C-alpha positions as a Markdown table, in Angstrom:
| # | Residue | x | y | z |
|---|---|---|---|---|
| 1 | Met | 114.8 | 102.6 | 91.2 |
| 2 | Arg | 114.2 | 99.9 | 88.7 |
| 3 | Asp | 112.3 | 102.1 | 86.3 |
| 4 | Ile | 115.2 | 104.6 | 85.9 |
| 5 | Ala | 118.1 | 102.1 | 86.3 |
| 6 | Asp | 119.1 | 102.0 | 82.6 |
| 7 | Gly | 119.2 | 105.8 | 82.4 |
| 8 | Leu | 121.2 | 106.1 | 85.7 |
| 9 | Arg | 123.7 | 103.6 | 84.5 |
| 10 | Leu | 124.5 | 105.7 | 81.4 |
| 11 | Trp | 124.7 | 108.9 | 83.5 |
| 12 | Leu | 127.0 | 107.2 | 86.0 |
| 13 | Glu | 129.4 | 106.3 | 83.2 |
| 14 | Gly | 129.5 | 109.9 | 82.0 |
| 15 | Glu | 131.3 | 113.0 | 83.1 |
| 16 | Glu | 128.4 | 115.2 | 84.1 |
| 17 | Pro | 126.8 | 115.5 | 87.6 |
| 18 | Phe | 123.1 | 114.9 | 88.1 |
| 19 | Val | 120.6 | 115.2 | 91.0 |
| 20 | Ile | 118.8 | 112.3 | 92.5 |
| 21 | Ala | 115.4 | 113.0 | 94.1 |
| 22 | Val | 113.8 | 110.4 | 96.4 |
| 23 | Ile | 110.5 | 110.2 | 98.1 |
| 24 | Ala | 111.3 | 109.8 | 101.8 |
| 25 | Lys | 107.8 | 109.8 | 103.2 |
| 26 | Thr | 104.2 | 109.8 | 102.0 |
| 27 | Trp | 100.8 | 110.6 | 103.6 |
| 28 | Ser | 97.2 | 110.1 | 102.5 |
| 29 | Ser | 96.6 | 109.5 | 98.7 |
| 30 | Ser | 100.2 | 109.8 | 97.5 |
| 31 | Pro | 100.4 | 108.3 | 94.0 |
| 32 | Arg | 103.9 | 106.8 | 94.4 |
| 33 | Pro | 105.4 | 105.1 | 97.4 |
| 34 | Ala | 108.5 | 106.0 | 99.5 |
| 35 | Gly | 111.7 | 105.1 | 97.7 |
| 36 | Thr | 110.5 | 106.2 | 94.3 |
| 37 | Met | 113.3 | 108.1 | 92.5 |
| 38 | Met | 113.6 | 110.8 | 89.9 |
| 39 | Ala | 116.8 | 112.2 | 88.5 |
| 40 | Val | 117.6 | 115.5 | 86.7 |
| 41 | Gly | 120.7 | 115.8 | 84.5 |
| 42 | Ala | 123.0 | 118.8 | 84.1 |
| 43 | Asp | 121.5 | 119.2 | 80.5 |
| 44 | Gly | 117.9 | 119.3 | 81.9 |
| 45 | Glu | 117.0 | 115.7 | 81.0 |
| 46 | Val | 114.7 | 114.0 | 83.5 |
| 47 | Leu | 114.4 | 110.3 | 84.4 |
| 48 | Gly | 111.4 | 109.0 | 86.2 |
| 49 | Ser | 108.5 | 110.6 | 88.0 |
| 50 | Leu | 107.6 | 111.1 | 91.7 |
| 51 | Ser | 103.9 | 111.8 | 91.5 |
| 52 | Gly | 102.6 | 111.3 | 88.0 |
| 53 | Gly | 102.9 | 115.0 | 87.2 |
| 54 | Cys | 101.7 | 116.8 | 90.4 |
| 55 | Val | 105.0 | 118.1 | 91.7 |
| 56 | Glu | 107.5 | 117.3 | 89.0 |
| 57 | Gly | 107.8 | 120.9 | 87.9 |
| 58 | Ala | 108.6 | 122.1 | 91.4 |
| 59 | Val | 111.1 | 119.3 | 92.0 |
| 60 | Tyr | 112.8 | 120.1 | 88.7 |
| 61 | Glu | 113.2 | 123.8 | 89.7 |
| 62 | Leu | 114.7 | 122.8 | 93.0 |
| 63 | Ala | 117.0 | 120.4 | 91.3 |
| 64 | Gln | 118.4 | 123.2 | 89.3 |
| 65 | Glu | 119.4 | 124.9 | 92.6 |
| 66 | Val | 121.1 | 121.8 | 93.7 |
| 67 | Leu | 123.0 | 121.5 | 90.4 |
| 68 | Ala | 124.0 | 125.2 | 90.8 |
| 69 | Asp | 125.3 | 125.1 | 94.4 |
| 70 | Gly | 125.7 | 121.4 | 95.3 |
| 71 | Arg | 123.7 | 121.7 | 98.5 |
| 72 | Pro | 121.4 | 118.8 | 99.3 |
| 73 | Arg | 117.7 | 119.8 | 99.8 |
| 74 | Ala | 114.7 | 118.4 | 101.6 |
| 75 | Ala | 111.2 | 119.6 | 100.6 |
| 76 | His | 107.6 | 118.9 | 101.5 |
| 77 | Tyr | 104.8 | 119.0 | 98.9 |
| 78 | Gly | 101.1 | 118.7 | 99.5 |
| 79 | Val | 97.7 | 120.2 | 98.7 |
| 80 | Thr | 95.9 | 122.7 | 100.8 |
| 81 | Asp | 92.2 | 123.3 | 101.0 |
| 82 | Asp | 92.8 | 127.0 | 100.2 |
| 83 | Asp | 94.6 | 126.4 | 96.9 |
| 84 | Ala | 94.2 | 123.0 | 95.4 |
| 85 | Phe | 95.8 | 124.2 | 92.1 |
| 86 | Ala | 99.0 | 125.5 | 93.7 |
| 87 | Val | 102.2 | 123.4 | 93.5 |
| 88 | Gly | 101.3 | 120.2 | 95.2 |
| 89 | Leu | 99.3 | 117.0 | 95.0 |
| 90 | Thr | 95.8 | 117.6 | 93.8 |
| 91 | Cys | 94.9 | 114.1 | 94.9 |
| 92 | Gly | 95.2 | 115.2 | 98.5 |
| 93 | Gly | 98.4 | 113.5 | 99.3 |
| 94 | His | 101.7 | 114.8 | 100.8 |
| 95 | Leu | 105.3 | 113.9 | 100.0 |
| 96 | Asp | 108.7 | 114.5 | 101.7 |
| 97 | Ile | 111.4 | 114.6 | 99.1 |
| 98 | Val | 115.2 | 114.6 | 99.5 |
| 99 | Met | 117.6 | 115.6 | 96.7 |
| 100 | Arg | 121.4 | 115.2 | 96.4 |
| 101 | Leu | 123.9 | 116.1 | 93.8 |
| 102 | Ile | 125.8 | 113.0 | 92.4 |
| 103 | Pro | 129.1 | 114.2 | 91.0 |
| 104 | Pro | 131.1 | 111.9 | 88.7 |
| 105 | Arg | 133.3 | 109.3 | 90.5 |
| 106 | Ser | 132.0 | 110.4 | 93.9 |
| 107 | Glu | 131.2 | 108.0 | 96.7 |
| 108 | Glu | 127.5 | 108.4 | 96.1 |
| 109 | Ala | 128.0 | 107.6 | 92.4 |
| 110 | Arg | 130.0 | 104.5 | 93.3 |
| 111 | Val | 127.3 | 103.3 | 95.7 |
| 112 | Leu | 124.5 | 103.9 | 93.1 |
| 113 | Ala | 126.5 | 102.1 | 90.4 |
| 114 | Ser | 126.9 | 99.1 | 92.7 |
| 115 | Ala | 123.1 | 99.2 | 93.4 |
| 116 | Ile | 122.3 | 99.2 | 89.7 |
| 117 | Ser | 124.7 | 96.3 | 89.1 |
| 118 | Lys | 122.9 | 94.3 | 91.8 |
| 119 | Leu | 119.5 | 95.1 | 90.3 |
| 120 | Gly | 120.7 | 93.8 | 87.0 |
| 121 | Ala | 121.8 | 90.6 | 88.6 |
| 122 | Asp | 118.6 | 90.2 | 90.6 |
| 123 | Glu | 120.6 | 90.3 | 93.9 |
| 124 | Pro | 118.7 | 91.4 | 97.0 |
| 125 | Phe | 120.0 | 94.5 | 98.8 |
| 126 | Ala | 118.8 | 97.5 | 100.9 |
| 127 | Leu | 119.6 | 101.0 | 99.9 |
| 128 | Ala | 119.7 | 103.4 | 102.9 |
| 129 | Met | 119.5 | 107.2 | 102.5 |
| 130 | Leu | 119.8 | 109.8 | 105.3 |
| 131 | Val | 116.6 | 111.9 | 104.7 |
| 132 | Ser | 116.5 | 114.1 | 107.8 |
| 133 | Thr | 119.1 | 116.0 | 109.8 |
| 134 | Gly | 116.7 | 118.7 | 111.0 |
| 135 | Ala | 117.4 | 121.1 | 108.1 |
| 136 | Ser | 115.7 | 121.7 | 104.7 |
| 137 | Ala | 119.1 | 122.4 | 103.1 |
| 138 | Ala | 122.6 | 121.5 | 104.0 |
| 139 | Glu | 126.1 | 122.4 | 102.9 |
| 140 | Pro | 127.7 | 120.4 | 100.1 |
| 141 | Gly | 129.7 | 118.2 | 102.4 |
| 142 | Glu | 126.9 | 117.5 | 104.8 |
| 143 | Pro | 125.4 | 113.9 | 105.0 |
| 144 | Leu | 121.8 | 114.7 | 104.0 |
| 145 | Gly | 120.9 | 112.4 | 101.1 |
| 146 | Arg | 123.9 | 110.2 | 101.5 |
| 147 | Phe | 123.6 | 106.5 | 100.5 |
| 148 | Ser | 124.6 | 103.2 | 102.0 |
| 149 | Leu | 124.2 | 99.9 | 100.2 |
| 150 | Ile | 123.6 | 97.0 | 102.6 |
| 151 | Thr | 123.5 | 93.2 | 101.8 |
| 152 | Ala | 123.2 | 90.3 | 104.2 |
| 153 | Asp | 126.9 | 90.5 | 105.0 |
| 154 | Thr | 128.3 | 93.8 | 103.7 |
| 155 | Ala | 127.7 | 97.6 | 103.9 |
| 156 | Asp | 129.1 | 100.1 | 101.5 |
| 157 | Gly | 128.8 | 103.9 | 101.9 |
| 158 | Ala | 128.7 | 106.2 | 105.0 |
| 159 | Leu | 125.6 | 108.0 | 106.3 |
| 160 | Gly | 127.3 | 109.6 | 109.2 |
| 161 | Ser | 129.2 | 108.3 | 112.2 |
| 162 | Glu | 130.5 | 104.7 | 112.3 |
| 163 | Arg | 128.1 | 103.8 | 115.0 |
| 164 | Leu | 125.2 | 105.2 | 113.0 |
| 165 | Asn | 126.3 | 103.2 | 109.9 |
| 166 | Asp | 126.5 | 100.0 | 112.0 |
| 167 | Ala | 123.0 | 100.5 | 113.6 |
| 168 | Val | 121.4 | 101.2 | 110.2 |
| 169 | Ala | 123.1 | 98.2 | 108.6 |
| 170 | Ala | 121.9 | 95.9 | 111.4 |
| 171 | Asp | 118.3 | 97.1 | 111.1 |
| 172 | Ala | 118.3 | 97.2 | 107.3 |
| 173 | Arg | 119.3 | 93.6 | 107.1 |
| 174 | Gly | 116.2 | 92.6 | 109.1 |
| 175 | Trp | 114.0 | 94.9 | 106.9 |
| 176 | Leu | 115.6 | 93.4 | 103.8 |
| 177 | Ala | 114.7 | 89.9 | 104.9 |
| 178 | Ala | 111.1 | 91.0 | 105.3 |
| 179 | Gly | 111.1 | 93.1 | 102.0 |
| 180 | Arg | 110.2 | 96.2 | 104.0 |
| 181 | Thr | 110.7 | 99.8 | 103.0 |
| 182 | Gly | 110.3 | 102.6 | 105.5 |
| 183 | Ile | 111.9 | 105.1 | 107.9 |
| 184 | Leu | 114.4 | 104.3 | 110.7 |
| 185 | Thr | 114.6 | 106.9 | 113.5 |
| 186 | Leu | 117.9 | 106.9 | 115.4 |
| 187 | Gly | 120.3 | 109.2 | 117.2 |
| 188 | Ala | 123.4 | 110.7 | 115.5 |
| 189 | Asp | 125.5 | 107.9 | 116.9 |
| 190 | Gly | 122.9 | 105.2 | 116.2 |
| 191 | Gln | 121.1 | 105.4 | 119.6 |
| 192 | Arg | 117.8 | 103.6 | 119.3 |
| 193 | Leu | 116.0 | 105.7 | 121.9 |
| 194 | Tyr | 116.6 | 109.0 | 119.9 |
| 195 | Asp | 114.9 | 110.2 | 116.8 |
| 196 | Asp | 116.9 | 113.2 | 115.5 |
| 197 | Gln | 118.1 | 111.2 | 112.5 |
| 198 | Glu | 115.8 | 109.7 | 109.9 |
| 199 | Val | 117.0 | 107.1 | 107.5 |
| 200 | Leu | 115.0 | 105.8 | 104.6 |
| 201 | Val | 115.6 | 102.1 | 104.1 |
| 202 | Met | 114.6 | 100.8 | 100.6 |
| 203 | Ser | 114.5 | 97.0 | 100.3 |
| 204 | Leu | 115.1 | 95.9 | 96.7 |
| 205 | Thr | 114.5 | 92.2 | 96.4 |
| 206 | Pro | 114.7 | 90.1 | 93.2 |
| 207 | Arg | 111.8 | 90.5 | 90.8 |
| 208 | Pro | 108.9 | 88.2 | 91.4 |
| 209 | Arg | 108.6 | 85.4 | 88.9 |
| 210 | Met | 105.9 | 84.7 | 86.3 |
| 211 | Ile | 106.1 | 81.4 | 84.5 |
| 212 | Val | 104.1 | 81.2 | 81.3 |
| 213 | Phe | 103.4 | 77.8 | 80.0 |
| 214 | Gly | 102.5 | 77.5 | 76.3 |
| 215 | Ala | 104.5 | 79.3 | 73.6 |
| 216 | Ile | 101.6 | 80.9 | 71.8 |
| 217 | Asp | 100.8 | 84.4 | 70.6 |
| 218 | Tyr | 98.9 | 85.1 | 73.9 |
| 219 | Ala | 102.1 | 84.1 | 75.8 |
| 220 | Arg | 104.1 | 86.6 | 73.8 |
| 221 | Ala | 101.7 | 89.4 | 74.7 |
| 222 | Leu | 101.6 | 88.4 | 78.3 |
| 223 | Ala | 105.4 | 88.2 | 78.5 |
| 224 | Glu | 105.7 | 91.7 | 77.3 |
| 225 | Leu | 103.2 | 93.1 | 79.7 |
| 226 | Ala | 104.5 | 91.1 | 82.7 |
| 227 | Leu | 108.0 | 92.5 | 82.0 |
| 228 | Phe | 106.6 | 96.0 | 82.0 |
| 229 | Val | 104.8 | 95.4 | 85.4 |
| 230 | Gly | 108.0 | 94.1 | 86.9 |
| 231 | Tyr | 108.1 | 90.3 | 86.6 |
| 232 | His | 111.0 | 88.0 | 85.8 |
| 233 | Val | 109.4 | 86.1 | 82.9 |
| 234 | Thr | 110.0 | 82.5 | 81.9 |
| 235 | Val | 108.2 | 81.0 | 78.9 |
| 236 | Cys | 108.1 | 77.2 | 78.9 |
| 237 | Asp | 106.8 | 74.8 | 76.2 |
| 238 | Ala | 107.7 | 71.2 | 75.3 |
| 239 | Arg | 107.7 | 72.1 | 71.6 |
| 240 | Pro | 111.2 | 73.4 | 70.4 |
| 241 | Ile | 109.8 | 74.8 | 67.2 |
| 242 | Phe | 107.7 | 77.3 | 69.2 |
| 243 | Ala | 109.8 | 77.8 | 72.4 |
| 244 | Thr | 112.5 | 80.1 | 70.9 |
| 245 | Pro | 114.1 | 83.3 | 72.2 |
| 246 | Gln | 113.3 | 84.9 | 68.8 |
| 247 | Arg | 109.6 | 84.4 | 69.3 |
| 248 | Phe | 109.8 | 85.8 | 72.9 |
| 249 | Pro | 112.4 | 88.6 | 72.9 |
| 250 | Thr | 111.1 | 90.2 | 76.1 |
| 251 | Ala | 111.2 | 87.0 | 78.2 |
| 252 | Asp | 114.1 | 86.6 | 80.6 |
| 253 | Glu | 114.3 | 83.0 | 79.7 |
| 254 | Val | 112.7 | 80.5 | 77.3 |
| 255 | Val | 112.7 | 76.8 | 78.3 |
| 256 | Thr | 112.0 | 73.8 | 76.1 |
| 257 | Gln | 110.8 | 71.1 | 78.4 |
| 258 | Trp | 107.7 | 69.3 | 79.5 |
| 259 | Pro | 105.9 | 71.8 | 81.7 |
| 260 | His | 105.2 | 69.5 | 84.7 |
| 261 | Arg | 108.8 | 68.3 | 84.7 |
| 262 | Tyr | 110.2 | 71.9 | 84.6 |
| 263 | Leu | 107.9 | 73.1 | 87.4 |
| 264 | Ala | 108.7 | 70.1 | 89.6 |
| 265 | Ala | 112.4 | 70.8 | 89.2 |
| 266 | Glu | 111.9 | 74.5 | 90.0 |
| 267 | Ile | 109.9 | 73.5 | 93.2 |
| 268 | Ala | 112.7 | 71.1 | 94.2 |
| 269 | Ala | 115.2 | 73.8 | 93.7 |
| 270 | Asp | 113.2 | 76.1 | 96.0 |
| 271 | Arg | 112.6 | 78.7 | 93.2 |
| 272 | Ile | 108.8 | 78.8 | 93.6 |
| 273 | Gly | 107.3 | 80.9 | 96.4 |
| 274 | Pro | 104.2 | 83.0 | 97.4 |
| 275 | Thr | 105.0 | 85.8 | 94.9 |
| 276 | Thr | 105.3 | 83.4 | 91.9 |
| 277 | Val | 102.7 | 83.6 | 89.2 |
| 278 | Ile | 101.9 | 80.5 | 87.1 |
| 279 | Ala | 100.0 | 81.2 | 83.9 |
| 280 | Met | 99.0 | 78.2 | 81.8 |
| 281 | Leu | 98.0 | 79.2 | 78.3 |
| 282 | Thr | 98.3 | 75.8 | 76.5 |
| 283 | His | 94.6 | 74.8 | 77.0 |
| 284 | Asp | 95.8 | 71.3 | 76.0 |
| 285 | Leu | 94.8 | 68.7 | 78.5 |
| 286 | Lys | 97.8 | 66.5 | 77.9 |
| 287 | Phe | 100.0 | 69.4 | 79.1 |
| 288 | Asp | 97.5 | 71.0 | 81.6 |
| 289 | Val | 96.5 | 68.1 | 83.8 |
| 290 | Pro | 100.0 | 66.8 | 84.7 |
| 291 | Leu | 101.2 | 70.4 | 85.2 |
| 292 | Leu | 98.2 | 71.4 | 87.4 |
| 293 | Glu | 98.7 | 68.3 | 89.6 |
| 294 | Val | 102.1 | 69.8 | 90.4 |
| 295 | Ala | 101.2 | 73.5 | 90.4 |
| 296 | Leu | 98.1 | 73.2 | 92.7 |
| 297 | Arg | 100.3 | 71.6 | 95.4 |
| 298 | Cys | 103.1 | 74.2 | 95.4 |
| 299 | Glu | 103.4 | 77.6 | 97.1 |
| 300 | Ala | 102.8 | 79.8 | 94.0 |
| 301 | Gly | 100.7 | 82.8 | 94.9 |
| 302 | Tyr | 98.6 | 82.7 | 91.7 |
| 303 | Ile | 97.8 | 79.8 | 89.3 |
| 304 | Gly | 95.6 | 80.5 | 86.3 |
| 305 | Ala | 94.7 | 78.5 | 83.2 |
| 306 | Met | 93.4 | 79.5 | 79.9 |
| 307 | Gly | 90.5 | 77.7 | 78.1 |
| 308 | Ser | 86.9 | 77.6 | 77.3 |
| 309 | Arg | 84.3 | 76.7 | 80.0 |
| 310 | Arg | 84.0 | 73.3 | 78.5 |
| 311 | Thr | 87.8 | 72.8 | 78.5 |
| 312 | Asn | 87.9 | 73.9 | 82.1 |
| 313 | Glu | 85.2 | 71.4 | 83.1 |
| 314 | Gln | 87.0 | 68.6 | 81.4 |
| 315 | Arg | 90.3 | 69.7 | 83.0 |
| 316 | Glu | 88.8 | 69.8 | 86.5 |
| 317 | Gln | 87.2 | 66.4 | 86.1 |
| 318 | Gln | 90.5 | 64.8 | 85.0 |
| 319 | Leu | 92.2 | 66.5 | 87.9 |
| 320 | Arg | 89.7 | 65.1 | 90.4 |
| 321 | Glu | 90.2 | 61.6 | 88.9 |
| 322 | Ala | 93.9 | 62.1 | 89.4 |
| 323 | Gly | 93.4 | 62.8 | 93.1 |
| 324 | Val | 93.4 | 66.6 | 93.3 |
| 325 | Thr | 91.3 | 67.7 | 96.2 |
| 326 | Glu | 88.5 | 70.4 | 96.1 |
| 327 | Ala | 90.6 | 72.6 | 98.3 |
| 328 | Glu | 93.5 | 72.4 | 95.8 |
| 329 | Leu | 91.2 | 73.0 | 92.9 |
| 330 | Ser | 89.9 | 76.1 | 94.6 |
| 331 | Arg | 93.3 | 77.8 | 94.1 |
| 332 | Leu | 92.8 | 77.6 | 90.3 |
| 333 | His | 91.8 | 80.7 | 88.4 |
| 334 | Ala | 90.2 | 79.3 | 85.3 |
| 335 | Pro | 89.2 | 80.6 | 82.8 |
| 336 | Ile | 92.1 | 82.9 | 83.5 |
| 337 | Gly | 91.7 | 86.7 | 83.7 |
| 338 | Leu | 89.1 | 89.3 | 84.5 |
| 339 | Asp | 86.0 | 89.8 | 82.4 |
| 340 | Ile | 86.9 | 93.0 | 80.5 |
| 341 | Gly | 85.7 | 91.8 | 77.1 |
| 342 | Ala | 89.2 | 91.0 | 75.8 |
| 343 | Arg | 89.5 | 89.4 | 72.4 |
| 344 | Thr | 93.0 | 90.0 | 71.2 |
| 345 | Pro | 96.2 | 88.6 | 72.7 |
| 346 | Glu | 97.2 | 92.0 | 74.0 |
| 347 | Ala | 93.8 | 92.7 | 75.6 |
| 348 | Thr | 93.8 | 89.2 | 77.1 |
| 349 | Ala | 97.2 | 89.9 | 78.6 |
| 350 | Val | 95.8 | 93.0 | 80.3 |
| 351 | Ser | 92.9 | 90.9 | 81.6 |
| 352 | Ile | 95.4 | 88.3 | 83.1 |
| 353 | Ile | 97.7 | 90.9 | 84.6 |
| 354 | Ala | 94.7 | 92.7 | 86.1 |
| 355 | Glu | 93.6 | 89.5 | 87.8 |
| 356 | Val | 97.1 | 88.8 | 89.1 |
| 357 | Val | 97.4 | 92.2 | 90.6 |
| 358 | Gln | 93.9 | 92.0 | 92.1 |
| 359 | Cys | 94.6 | 88.6 | 93.7 |
| 360 | Leu | 98.0 | 89.4 | 95.1 |
| 361 | Trp | 97.0 | 92.9 | 96.5 |
| 362 | Gly | 93.5 | 92.1 | 97.6 |
| 363 | Gly | 91.6 | 94.4 | 95.2 |
| 364 | Ser | 87.8 | 94.0 | 94.6 |
| 365 | Gly | 87.9 | 94.1 | 90.8 |
| 366 | Glu | 85.0 | 96.6 | 90.9 |
| 367 | His | 84.9 | 100.0 | 89.1 |
| 368 | Leu | 86.8 | 102.5 | 91.4 |
| 369 | Trp | 83.9 | 104.9 | 91.1 |
| 370 | Ala | 81.7 | 102.2 | 92.7 |
| 371 | Thr | 83.9 | 101.8 | 95.7 |
| 372 | Asp | 84.9 | 103.9 | 98.7 |
| 373 | Gly | 87.8 | 104.0 | 101.1 |
| 374 | Pro | 91.5 | 104.3 | 100.1 |
| 375 | Ile | 92.4 | 103.8 | 96.5 |
| 376 | His | 95.9 | 102.6 | 97.2 |
| 377 | Arg | 95.9 | 99.4 | 99.3 |
| 378 | Glu | 98.7 | 98.5 | 101.7 |
């Protein structure tokens, strides 16, 4: 939803209806996960992608039917051994997709607008969508594709009966706390032993943080790429002449403060967690050593530091002398990034992001052609 939020916001402020298409389920090598959204406007404009090009044409055609008659639709797309070039996923995956018309000022439009507002404020919420009622198409007033927005203490929007709404809200709050997206199966009145209703629960939690220390040209490139990947980016440097919003227009915030003091304050405020990325690009020991003494003892999921091998050796020696243990040092990725032959700031940013993704998702870092098994890791 994040990737089309800006476009949806403009459409929701307009006077034209549009169709929202959502991946409800995936099997095998589906390129996009459940909860991925695409939207088709009344003028034919498209926002987003569901499969990277495999089924977009078919989804677009079906969306035209929804625009014409207002009836929600559910569709299944996949590849068959007999015809790998027919409409479907040539990668071998399968998708279930649900589409619904969003008229101006409708309840669905209001719920989506509220969801986009919470995204912009980085507030956690779950968006529930009724994705199965036993039919591939429903009448315009039927609940297939309806939304409900659920937070820790509120629920907005109706999926069906009041008891169904309450049951979904209760379960969705637990899923939201765990950051989980998936299918709930319930009865029409929320009975937990029945499975005639399927509800997709999409947990949208605040963007993970990346804190980049060192206001240099490499930091500018990394901030741009990190934003694209989905991080909330902070750039921190003690030198006010370099740490300015003008030099880092894509960063969410630019902080002028001694790095170790800033990080210590963020830890004390409970704003550093297992999804936090710390990238030290200063390669200046007077900044690096005090900062790493703090960083290597916090819960950040990734800690990397730029510098030559000589700089890294000197840095590690000073950290040992300061009392940092070998176990704590083993958490440090230095020199930062994967070996892809990067030389420019932009290519170095790719190298760093690649290592971050690899470490947080458990990738091997090998060429995909040299590996086997599933490409997309859970």
